[in-house]
Every structure is written in structure tokens, then in C-alpha cells.
ZAMARGU-4260 file (C-alpha; in steps of 0.2 Angstrom, whole numbers, plus 5000, padded with zeros to 4 digits):
<rodrens>
0) 4942/4975/5082 | 4943/4981/5100 | 4962/4984/5103 | 4968/4996/5116 | 4981/5009/5111
5) 4994/4999/5119 | 4989/4983/5110 | 4989/4993/5094 | 5007/4999/5097 | 5012/4981/5101
10) 5005/4975/5085 | 5014/4988/5075 | 5030/4984/5085 | 5030/4967/5076 | 5033/4975/5060
15) 5041/4992/5063 | 5056/4996/5073 | 5056/5011/5084 | 5046/5027/5080 | 5036/5026/5097
20) 5029/5043/5096 | 5021/5040/5078 | 5015/5023/5084 | 5006/5031/5099 | 4998/5045/5088
25) 4991/5033/5076 | 4986/5021/5090 | 4976/5034/5098 | 4968/5040/5082 | 4962/5022/5078
30) 4956/5019/5096 | 4946/5036/5095 | 4936/5028/5080 | 4931/5014/5092 | 4926/5026/5105
35) 4916/5036/5093 | 4906/5021/5088 | 4900/5020/5107 | 4893/5038/5107 | 4875/5043/5104
40) 4873/5046/5085 | 4870/5065/5086 | 4886/5067/5096 | 4896/5055/5085 | 4892/5065/5070
45) 4902/5080/5078 | 4917/5070/5083 | 4930/5073/5069 | 4946/5063/5067 | 4962/5071/5073
50) 4973/5071/5057 | 4991/5067/5059 | 5007/5076/5051 | 5022/5064/5051 | 5039/5073/5049
55) 5054/5064/5045 | 5066/5058/5032 | 5062/5045/5019 | 5063/5027/5023 | 5061/5028/5042
60) 5043/5020/5042 | 5030/5034/5039 | 5021/5024/5025 | 5023/5007/5034 | 5015/5013/5050
65) 5000/5020/5041 | 4999/5004/5030 | 5000/4992/5044 | 4988/5002/5054 | 4975/5001/5040
70) 4978/4982/5039 | 4976/4980/5057 | 4960/4988/5057 | 4954/4980/5041 | 4951/4998/5034
75) 4952/5004/5016 | 4969/5012/5014 | 4975/5024/5000 | 4992/5031/4998 | 4994/5046/4987
80) 5009/5058/4983 | 5004/5076/4984 | 5016/5081/4970 | 5005/5070/4958 | 4991/5083/4959
85) 4988/5099/4950 | 4977/5114/4954 | 4959/5113/4947 | 4960/5121/4929 | 4976/5113/4924
90) 4980/5097/4915 | 4984/5083/4928 | 4976/5073/4942 | 4962/5082/4952 | 4961/5079/4971
95) 4944/5072/4970 | 4952/5057/4963 | 4958/5053/4980 | 4941/5050/4986 | 4936/5040/4971
100) 4951/5029/4973 | 4947/5027/4992 | 4930/5021/4988 | 4937/5009/4975 | 4949/5002/4988
105) 4935/5000/5000 | 4924/4991/4987 | 4939/4979/4982 | 4941/4976/5001 | 4923/4972/5004
110) 4922/4961/4988 | 4937/4951/4993 | 4929/4947/5010 | 4912/4943/5003 | 4920/4932/4989
115) 4930/4922/5002 | 4913/4918/5010 | 4906/4910/4994 | 4923/4903/4988 | 4918/4885/4992
120) 4902/4886/4982 | 4911/4896/4968 | 4924/4882/4967 | 4911/4868/4965 | 4902/4878/4951
125) 4918/4881/4942 | 4923/4862/4943 | 4906/4857/4937 | 4908/4869/4921 | 4925/4863/4917
130) 4920/4845/4920 | 4906/4847/4908 | 4917/4854/4895 | 4929/4839/4897 | 4915/4827/4899
135) 4922/4820/4915 | 4915/4820/4933 | 4920/4834/4945 | 4928/4820/4956 | 4939/4814/4942
140) 4944/4832/4938 | 4950/4835/4956 | 4964/4822/4953 | 4973/4835/4944 | 4977/4824/4928
145) 4968/4836/4917 | 4977/4852/4924 | 4988/4855/4909 | 4975/4851/4896 | 4969/4866/4885
150) 4950/4870/4885 | 4940/4885/4878 | 4930/4895/4891 | 4920/4911/4890 | 4928/4925/4900
155) 4919/4941/4905 | 4928/4957/4900 | 4923/4975/4905 | 4919/4986/4890 | 4931/5001/4887
160) 4926/5018/4882 | 4929/5022/4864 | 4935/5040/4867 | 4954/5039/4864 | 4961/5056/4860
165) 4946/5066/4868 | 4954/5067/4885 | 4971/5066/4894 | 4977/5050/4902 | 4971/5055/4920
170) 4954/5062/4914 | 4951/5046/4904 | 4956/5035/4918 | 4945/5045/4930 | 4930/5044/4918
175) 4933/5025/4916 | 4933/5023/4935 | 4917/5033/4937 | 4908/5022/4925 | 4916/5005/4930
180) 4902/4993/4934 | 4889/5002/4924 | 4897/4998/4907 | 4891/4982/4899 | 4902/4966/4900
185) 4906/4957/4885 | 4910/4939/4883 | 4926/4933/4874 | 4931/4915/4872 | 4949/4910/4877
190) 4959/4895/4877 | 4968/4891/4893 | 4974/4877/4903 | 4962/4868/4915 | 4971/4874/4931
195) 4969/4892/4925 | 4951/4890/4919 | 4946/4884/4936 | 4953/4899/4944 | 4945/4911/4931
200) 4928/4903/4933 | 4929/4902/4952 | 4932/4921/4952 | 4918/4924/4940 | 4906/4913/4950
205) 4911/4921/4966 | 4907/4938/4958 | 4890/4932/4952 | 4886/4925/4970 | 4890/4941/4979
210) 4876/4953/4982 | 4883/4969/4973 | 4871/4981/4981 | 4876/4975/4998 | 4894/4976/4994
215) 4892/4994/4987 | 4883/5000/5003 | 4896/4992/5015 | 4910/4999/5004 | 4902/5016/5005
220) 4901/5015/5024 | 4919/5009/5026 | 4926/5022/5015 | 4917/5036/5025 | 4918/5029/5043
225) 4935/5019/5042 | 4945/5025/5027 | 4963/5030/5030 | 4972/5041/5017 | 4991/5044/5018
230) 4997/5059/5008 | 5015/5058/5006 | 5028/5072/5000 | 5016/5085/5007 | 5032/5096/5011
235) 5035/5097/4992 | 5019/5107/4990 | 5024/5119/5004 | 5032/5135/4998 | 5046/5143/5009
240) 5044/5161/5015 | 5051/5173/5002 | 5047/5161/4988 | 5043/5171/4972 | 5034/5167/4956
245) 5017/5166/4948 | 5004/5153/4952 | 5011/5137/4958 | 5000/5123/4951 | 5008/5110/4961
250) 5010/5120/4977 | 4998/5132/4986 | 4984/5129/4973 | 4985/5110/4977 | 4984/5114/4995
255) 4969/5124/4993 | 4961/5110/4983 | 4965/5098/4996 | 4958/5108/5010 | 4939/5104/5007
260) 4943/5086/5006 | 4953/5086/5023 | 4940/5097/5031 | 4925/5087/5025 | 4916/5087/5009
265) 4905/5075/4998 | 4913/5068/4982 | 4903/5059/4969 | 4910/5041/4965 | 4904/5027/4955
270) 4898/5019/4971 | 4888/5035/4976 | 4892/5051/4986 | 4906/5049/4998 | 4908/5060/5013
275) 4926/5063/5020 | 4920/5070/5037 | 4927/5055/5046 | 4941/5049/5035 | 4958/5049/5044
280) 4971/5059/5034 | 4989/5056/5038 | 5001/5068/5029 | 5020/5065/5029 | 5035/5074/5022
285) 5054/5076/5026 | 5053/5095/5027 | 5071/5097/5024 | 5069/5113/5014 | 5051/5119/5019
290) 5043/5118/5036 | 5026/5113/5042 | 5022/5132/5045 | 5025/5135/5026 | 5009/5126/5023
295) 4994/5137/5021 | 4987/5141/5039 | 4970/5132/5035 | 4978/5116/5030 | 4990/5117/5045
300) 4975/5118/5056 | 4968/5102/5049 | 4983/5092/5055 | 4983/5095/5074 | 4994/5080/5078
305) 5012/5082/5074 | 5025/5068/5076 | 5043/5069/5072 | 5051/5052/5066 | 5069/5048/5071
310) 5082/5045/5058 | 5089/5028/5057 | 5107/5023/5062 | 5117/5006/5062 | 5109/5000/5078
315) 5091/5003/5071 | 5096/4995/5055 | 5102/4980/5064 | 5086/4978/5074 | 5076/4980/5057
320) 5086/4965/5050 | 5083/4955/5066 | 5066/4959/5074 | 5051/4961/5063 | 5041/4946/5058
325) 5043/4950/5040 | 5062/4956/5040 | 5072/4955/5025 | 5083/4941/5031 | 5068/4930/5035
330) 5061/4934/5018 | 5078/4929/5010 | 5079/4913/5021 | 5061/4908/5015 | 5064/4911/4997
335) 5081/4902/4996 | 5074/4887/5007 | 5062/4884/4992 | 5077/4880/4982 | 5085/4869/4996
340) 5097/4882/5002 | 5098/4885/5021 | 5103/4902/5024 | 5111/4908/5040 | 5118/4925/5046
345) 5131/4926/5060 | 5127/4941/5072 | 5143/4949/5066 | 5137/4948/5048 | 5121/4957/5052
350) 5130/4970/5061 | 5141/4972/5045 | 5126/4974/5033 | 5118/4987/5045 | 5135/4997/5046
355) 5137/4996/5027 | 5119/5002/5024 | 5121/5016/5035 | 5138/5021/5027 | 5130/5021/5010
360) 5116/5032/5016 | 5129/5044/5023 | 5140/5045/5007 | 5125/5044/4995 | 5107/5050/4996
365) 5099/5045/5013 | 5085/5033/5008 | 5083/5026/5026 | 5079/5007/5028 | 5076/5005/5010
370) 5095/5004/5008 | 5096/4988/5017 | 5087/4979/5002 | 5100/4985/4990 | 5115/4980/5001
375) 5107/4963/5005 | 5104/4960/4987 | 5122/4964/4983 | 5128/4952/4997 | 5117/4938/4992
380) 5118/4940/4973 | 5130/4925/4971 | 5120/4914/4983 | 5103/4918/4975 | 5110/4914/4958
385) 5113/4896/4963 | 5101/4882/4969 | 5102/4867/4981 | 5117/4874/4991 | 5112/4866/5007
390) 5118/4876/5022 | 5126/4892/5018 | 5133/4903/5032 | 5135/4922/5029 | 5149/4929/5039
395) 5156/4946/5042 | 5171/4942/5031 | 5159/4937/5017 | 5149/4953/5018 | 5165/4963/5018
400) 5171/4954/5003 | 5155/4957/4993 | 5154/4975/4997 | 5172/4981/4999 | 5175/4985/4981
405) 5158/4993/4979 | 5160/5005/4993 | 5178/5009/4988 | 5172/5017/4972 | 5160/5031/4974
410) 5154/5030/4956 | 5151/5011/4957 | 5142/5013/4974 | 5130/5026/4966 | 5124/5014/4953
415) 5124/4998/4963 | 5119/5004/4981
</rodrens>
């Protein structure tokens, strides 16, 4: 990947409406990674990523920008919520699990890529095994005539730790994750249909054909050099000035625990030690009650790039419904087309949906663009319930008829929209 910042922004524009400042900030951060790779090794080690703090209400695109950026770069991506962690010494998730989860995300990404390269060979081996069970030729198997026949196959299952009750849920999961891949696999026999058996066996064969050590080393490299961690709700662990009380295990203590990871440290994972020196951290929050300056000074200093995202109005909602490649309307059109229903929206209908969504956000809690999904679901409820309708045109009058009663009753709209 060798995209310029302008090209990165154009790619993000295909999926996310507006928010130019945030897109420019992440585009520069990604391009700086490409630039860093061209530096002499001794200088490259010293060039740290400029972490980003996104400030804006929920549903305006903060998470989607980070997620799309990682997908564009083919980088390991992890989203966490700051409020899910507690200070070291208290029961709950510890911040080191961020790095362990990032390493696991990197490993799954690499394995997926490597397995796709051996997919053809794995498919052939799976077909040979199933054909031998059925005592037919692989060629005959490919006709599909045996797809629904039940056969018995051996399936590998990872052993689980027999320590129930010794640890809390998070600690148990963390220990299980640390030992994943080191625990022996046991074989169990299952009866499945041939079509499912082929998929299971293909996956097992691909796992066997992949060089695990090579995958581990590449995953470690990607986690350290290309990893992107999105920390949401960071405003909720900031304490406003004048706040009183004892130790805040989900506030300042968590900030201090996060600090070493964001500054750069080494964390042990099941793949090996992972350094966070060059991981890009993107933090986000609405900051309605607290302010970025309420974060501890050391953590503030680790997020030098600040961008404010704009709230969304009816015009932005209309663009969100029309422009992105994966817009909600295009998704509904594709889904209903599978059942022979050709869905069309008039321009006025799209404007009405956008207006109603904005109105619901104003009168209820503002959840940003997420409100569009609930409004559209209500509008299309009757159409989605039926099949083979042929051409269906959604007009402004139809939208208003479907939503009029809901918005007229505040109690009803709270539960439906």
C-alpha cells in the first residue's frame, strides 16, 4: 500500500460522509507509517506515531473512520471501550489485554491471508477425504448430489482449562487466550452433512498447510509496526475539575495504567512479547461533561493530534443514505432483491427519512447516524415481511404514513426509534 494522504481521504470518502478534518488527520498518520519505512533503521526506531484524539458526539463516524483506515491499510485493528477496564488490583479487565487482543487480531488476519493462499490445495484434500468416506470419486462428489448426506468426520477441538471457579470471567479468558495454541487439541467425531464436512475439513487442512511459526512472526511484526487501537469512551474516564471521592477504579487509575501502553511498553502475549512503541492509538469521546484537559497531563501529551467531528443534521443524513458504497438503502435494496422485490426510493422519500431521523435525535437521545437504521427499519417493516413484491416505490407519503403515529407519541417513539 502506497497511497498518498489525498488518496486515503478519497477512499474514506467512499464510505463516510463529511468529517474532513478527522479524515485528514488519520490519512497523515497512515502516510507517516509509509514514510517511516523509508528511513534508516536507527532513525526509524525513534520516529513515534502521533496519536489522535477524536472529539465528537456518538454516531458521527469516529469508529468507522478508524475501522476503514485499518481495512484500507490491511492493518490489525482493535476497538476497546475505556470504561471496560479497571485499575490494576481490582477485579475486571486489565489494560494489558488490549495488547494481547491486538496480537490475536494480527494473528487471525495473517492466518486468513495465508490460508487463502493454500485454499485450493486444502479444498482438494478435503474432497479426497470426504470422497473416501463415501467411497466415491472426488469428481462425482463435486456434482453436489451428496451435499445433504450425513457422514461422520473427526473434528479438532481446542482443550479448555479445567479451572472453573478459580478465576473471574475476565482473568479466565485472559489465561485461556495466553495459552491458546499451546494446549493440546483433541479429536471428536461429529455427524454433519457433506457440504458442511467439506467446509470444516477444508479449514482444518488449510490450518495444517500453513506454517504456524511464519504466521506468528508476521503477526508479531504487524501488531507492533502496523497495529491500530481505537479507544472509545475515553471521556468517561476523565474526571472533571472539582470532582471529589476516593480512588476511581474506572477513571484516573485506568488512565495511569493506559499510559505505559500508549507511551510504549512490552507486553507478553501468547505469540511472544509485543512492543507498543509504534502502535497507532486513536482515542475518542463525546466530552459533553468532561473536557480533554480533564485527562491526566501525561495521557493528554500522548495524543498530540486533536480533531473535532461535526454533529450530523438532515443534510448529512441525506448524503449518508445516498452516497456511501455500502449505504443502508443499497443494503436494503440488495437484501430485498434476493426475494424478488425491487426497492426504489424517491428523492423526497430519502429527504423525509433524513428529516425524521434528525427529529428523533433532537427529541430523544442523539445517537447520530445510527438513528437512520431504526427509522428505515420502521419504514420498511411491512415490505421486508413480504416476498416477491416486484417493483416497490417508497414515496415521501409512504414514509410519513409509517412514521407519523410513532413520532406523535413520545412514549412510543422512545421504544421504537
